[in-house]
C-alpha positions in Angstrom: -2.6 -18.8 -29.6 -5.5 -17.0 -27.8 -3.2 -14.3 -25.1 -6.2 -13.1 -23.3 -10.1 -11.7 -24.3 -12.6 -9.0 -22.3 -15.7 -8.5 -22.6 -17.5 -4.7 -22.0 -20.6 -4.8 -19.2 -22.6 -1.9 -18.9 -23.1 -2.5 -14.8 -19.4 -2.8 -13.9 -19.9 -2.6 -10.0 -22.5 -5.7 -10.5 -20.6 -8.2 -13.3 -16.7 -7.8 -11.0 -19.3 -9.1 -7.7 -20.4 -12.0 -10.2 -16.8 -12.9 -11.6 -15.1 -12.3 -9.0 -17.1 -14.8 -7.0 -17.6 -17.3 -10.2 -14.5 -17.1 -11.2 -12.7 -18.0 -7.6 -13.3 -21.6 -7.9 -11.6 -21.8 -10.8 -8.0 -20.5 -9.4 -8.7 -16.8 -10.8 -8.4 -14.0 -9.2 -8.1 -10.4 -10.1 -4.8 -9.5 -11.2 -5.4 -5.9 -12.7 -7.5 -3.0 -11.7 -7.7 -0.2 -14.1 -11.2 1.3 -12.3 -12.7 1.4 -15.4 -11.6 -2.6 -16.5 -10.7 -5.4 -14.6 -8.1 -8.6 -15.2 -8.9 -12.0 -14.4 -6.5 -14.4 -14.3 -4.0 -16.3 -12.5 -0.1 -15.7 -11.5 0.1 -12.3 -12.8 -1.6 -12.8 -15.9 -5.2 -11.2 -16.5 -7.0 -14.0 -18.9 -10.0 -12.6 -19.5 -10.8 -8.6 -18.3 -14.1 -6.6 -18.1 -14.8 -3.3 -18.9 -17.0 -0.2 -18.4 -19.1 0.0 -21.9 -17.9 2.7 -23.5 -20.4 5.1 -25.0 -20.6 6.6 -29.3 -20.1 5.3 -32.2 -16.6 3.5 -30.8 -18.0 1.3 -28.5 -16.4 -2.4 -28.8 -18.3 -5.8 -27.4 -15.4 -8.0 -27.4 -11.3 -7.9 -27.6 -9.6 -10.6 -28.6 -5.8 -10.6 -28.6 -3.5 -13.1 -29.6 -0.4 -14.0 -29.2 2.2 -14.4 -31.9 5.2 -14.1 -30.8 6.3 -17.6 -31.1 4.9 -17.3 -35.2 7.6 -14.4 -35.8 9.7 -16.2 -33.8 9.4 -19.5 -36.1 9.3 -17.2 -38.9 12.7 -15.4 -38.4 14.5 -18.7 -37.4 13.0 -20.1 -40.2 15.0 -17.7 -42.7 18.3 -17.9 -40.8 17.3 -14.4 -39.0 
């Protein structure tokens, strides 16, 4: 049900060196790299993201995304749509 999640880090360069090393034995590699955000996962799907900490009041500590497509499809089928 959880599609992917991410965390903000204070030092993106140090954090990506760490995650490159510790996630590789688990089969996770960089799947996407936007410079300020790096997505780790397998087979083209980034499951875990690290990103630069944003400054200001809008800073978010974590990002969690749910995969809801199946929920909507089942609800539509149950209603005959």
